[in-house]
C-alpha positions in Angstrom: 86.1 83.2 88.9 87.8 79.8 88.8 91.5 79.3 88.4 91.5 78.6 84.7 89.5 81.8 84.1 92.0 83.7 86.2 94.9 82.3 84.2 93.1 83.4 81.0 92.7 86.9 82.4 96.4 87.3 83.3 98.5 88.8 80.5 101.7 90.8 80.1 100.4 94.4 80.1 102.6 96.9 78.4 100.4 100.0 78.7 99.2 101.6 81.9 96.9 104.5 82.8 97.8 107.2 85.3 96.1 105.7 88.4 97.8 104.8 91.7 97.4 101.3 93.3 96.2 101.1 96.9 98.9 99.7 99.2 96.5 97.0 100.4 96.4 95.6 96.8 100.1 95.8 96.5 100.4 94.0 99.9 98.1 91.2 98.7 100.1 90.7 95.5 103.4 90.5 97.4 101.8 88.2 100.0 100.8 85.9 97.2 104.4 85.8 96.1 105.6 85.3 99.7 103.4 82.2 100.1 104.7 80.6 96.9 106.3 77.1 97.2 110.0 76.8 96.9 112.6 74.0 96.9 113.2 72.9 100.5 111.1 75.8 101.6 114.1 78.1 101.0 112.0 81.1 100.0 115.1 82.5 98.2 113.6 86.0 97.6 113.3 89.5 98.9 110.6 91.7 97.3 111.4 95.4 97.0 108.3 97.5 96.2 109.3 100.6 94.3 106.4 103.1 94.4 108.1 106.4 95.3 107.6 108.2 92.0 111.1 109.7 91.7 112.9 106.4 92.5 110.4 104.4 90.4 111.2 106.6 87.4 115.0 106.2 87.9 114.5 102.4 88.0 112.2 102.5 85.0 114.8 104.4 83.0 117.3 101.5 83.7 115.0 99.0 81.9 115.4 100.4 78.4 117.3 98.3 75.9 119.5 99.5 73.1 118.2 102.7 71.6 115.4 102.7 74.2 113.6 100.1 72.1 112.7 97.7 74.9 110.4 98.3 77.9 109.3 101.8 76.7 106.1 101.3 78.8 107.8 100.8 82.2 107.7 104.5 83.2 103.9 104.4 82.9 103.6 101.8 85.7 103.0 103.2 89.2 104.7 100.3 90.8 107.8 98.1 90.1 108.7 95.1 92.2 112.3 94.0 92.2 112.8 90.4 93.2 116.2 89.9 94.7 117.5 86.3 94.8 118.6 85.2 98.2 120.8 82.2 99.2 118.7 79.0 99.3 118.8 76.5 102.1 121.7 74.2 102.1 119.6 71.2 101.0 118.2 73.1 98.0 121.7 74.4 97.2 123.3 71.0 97.3 120.4 69.3 95.4 120.6 72.0 92.7 124.4 71.5 92.3 124.0 67.7 92.1 121.0 67.9 89.6 122.5 70.9 87.7 119.3 72.9 88.3 118.8 76.5 89.4 116.1 75.9 92.0 116.1 79.6 93.3 115.4 80.8 89.7 112.5 78.3 89.4 111.2 79.4 92.8 111.4 83.1 91.9 109.5 82.3 88.7 106.7 80.7 90.7 106.6 83.5 93.2 106.5 86.1 90.4 103.6 84.3 88.7 101.8 84.2 92.1 102.2 88.0 92.3 100.9 88.5 88.7 97.9 86.2 89.2 96.9 88.0 92.4 97.3 91.3 90.5 95.0 90.0 87.8 92.4 89.0 90.4 92.6 92.5 91.8 92.1 94.0 88.3 95.7 95.2 88.1 97.9 94.6 85.1 101.4 93.3 85.3 104.4 92.4 83.2 107.6 90.5 84.1 110.8 92.1 82.9 114.1 90.3 82.3 115.9 93.0 80.4 117.3 95.8 82.6 120.6 97.3 83.8 120.9 95.2 86.9 124.1 96.9 88.2 122.5 100.3 88.1 119.2 99.2 89.7 121.1 97.4 92.5 122.9 100.6 93.2 119.6 102.6 93.2 118.0 100.2 95.6 121.0 99.6 97.9 121.1 95.9 97.0 124.4 94.3 98.0 126.8 93.5 95.1 126.7 89.8 95.8 122.9 89.6 95.2 121.2 89.4 91.9 117.8 90.6 90.5 116.4 87.9 88.2 113.1 89.7 87.6 111.3 93.0 87.8 107.5 93.1 87.7 105.5 96.2 86.7 102.1 96.7 88.2 99.4 99.2 87.0 95.9 99.6 85.8 95.5 99.3 82.1 92.8 100.1 79.6 94.6 97.7 77.1 92.3 95.2 75.6 92.4 91.6 76.8 94.3 89.5 74.4 92.6 86.1 73.9 95.6 83.8 74.5 93.8 80.7 73.4 94.2 82.1 69.9 98.0 82.8 70.2 99.1 79.8 72.2 100.4 76.6 70.7 97.7 73.9 70.5 97.4 71.2 73.1 98.3 68.6 70.4 101.6 70.4 70.0 102.7 70.8 73.6 101.1 67.9 75.5 102.2 64.3 75.3 101.3 61.3 77.5 103.9 58.8 78.7 106.5 59.5 76.0 108.0 62.4 74.0 
């Protein structure tokens, strides 16, 4: 499979079957995230793998939105990865302040996508979550109050059909320009 085929395969899966994921697969997914590039090589992340069923269910229950209308699928996932934002290197921090850019958030986005692409290569579905009760999850995972969790990622096997993204993505003529807006 080439890289573009892998990108086509990766999707946000919101339905999982009851099947555990081998630790070796989880480790390869997190290793892909660990190896992601970052501003000034800051690597501003800690990955917390939540696969103990009781704890995973408690975390999953903190991802529901108002009236439990968001993220109803999360309890089905056998694994949740919490990405904790760590302090960047001084050069990345200063550069981010000068340029008014959140380099650690960009870096975490890159690492998260590396995790999801590796999961797709392994035949495992994934979904990034931005909606969750961060304060409660930090407490459940013993994360210091001065840290934040920008993203959670669910991992699990799915029998959900592959959605052909080329049919739902904006066309190249809409999003690509050369040399000028």
